[in-house]
C-alpha positions as CSV (number, residue, x, y, z in Angstrom):
1,X,47.2,11.4,0.1
2,X,49.4,14.3,-0.7
3,X,52.4,16.0,0.9
4,X,53.3,12.9,3.0
5,X,56.9,11.8,3.5
6,X,57.3,8.1,3.8
7,X,60.6,6.5,4.6
8,X,60.7,3.1,2.8
9,X,63.4,0.8,1.6
10,X,62.2,1.2,-2.0
11,X,60.9,4.3,-3.8
12,X,57.1,4.7,-3.9
13,X,55.6,6.8,-6.6
14,X,52.1,6.7,-5.1
15,X,49.7,4.9,-2.8
16,X,46.1,5.0,-1.7
17,X,44.1,4.1,1.4
18,X,40.6,2.7,1.2
19,X,38.0,1.3,3.5
20,X,34.4,0.4,3.9
21,X,31.9,-0.3,6.6
22,X,28.9,-2.6,6.7
23,X,26.1,-1.6,9.0
24,X,23.6,-4.2,10.2
25,X,20.1,-3.0,9.4
26,X,17.2,-3.7,11.8
27,X,14.0,-4.0,9.8
28,X,10.8,-2.7,11.4
29,X,7.5,-4.4,11.0
30,X,4.2,-2.5,10.9
31,X,1.3,-4.5,12.1
32,X,-2.2,-4.3,13.5
33,X,-3.0,-6.0,16.8
34,X,-6.6,-5.9,18.0
35,X,-7.4,-3.0,15.7
36,X,-4.4,-0.8,16.8
37,X,-1.5,0.0,14.5
38,X,1.9,-0.8,16.0
39,X,5.5,-1.2,14.9
40,X,8.4,-3.2,16.4
41,X,11.9,-4.3,15.3
42,X,11.7,-7.5,13.3
43,X,13.8,-9.4,15.9
44,X,11.5,-8.3,18.7
45,X,8.2,-8.5,16.9
46,X,5.4,-10.7,18.4
47,X,5.1,-13.1,15.5
48,X,7.3,-14.3,12.7
49,X,4.4,-15.1,10.3
50,X,2.1,-12.8,8.4
51,X,-1.0,-13.6,10.4
52,X,-1.4,-14.7,14.0
53,X,-5.2,-15.3,14.6
54,X,-4.7,-16.2,18.3
55,X,-3.3,-12.7,19.2
56,X,-5.2,-10.9,16.4
57,X,-1.9,-9.7,14.7
58,X,-1.6,-9.0,11.0
59,X,1.7,-7.8,9.6
60,X,1.1,-5.2,7.0
61,X,4.4,-3.5,6.1
62,X,8.1,-3.6,6.5
63,X,10.1,-0.4,7.0
64,X,13.8,0.4,7.1
65,X,13.5,2.7,10.1
66,X,11.2,3.3,13.1
67,X,10.7,6.8,11.8
68,X,9.3,5.6,8.6
69,X,6.8,3.4,10.5
70,X,5.8,6.2,12.8
71,X,5.3,8.5,9.8
72,X,3.0,5.9,8.3
73,X,0.8,6.0,11.4
74,X,2.2,3.1,13.5
75,X,2.9,3.4,17.2
76,X,5.9,1.8,19.0
77,X,4.8,-1.5,20.6
78,X,6.3,-1.4,24.1
79,X,4.5,-4.6,25.2
80,X,6.6,-6.8,23.0
81,X,9.8,-4.7,23.2
82,X,10.0,-5.0,27.0
83,X,9.2,-8.7,27.1
84,X,12.3,-9.9,25.2
């Protein structure tokens, strides 16, 4: 900082201010269910394993954003998003 007047009990020749922020990332899973490509946030995804033969789900990719998953040809899976 420059041109700031500070009133202190002892002289200060200089100081600095710093900071940081940590964002929580929500990973996105791309998977195929019954032949259709879907994506969902990992915490809302229908399965936590790579293959779920009962529901016909196969997890294929992990993305950082929903936009990346959509650009890769996956559609947002409203069925599981609305259930939880």
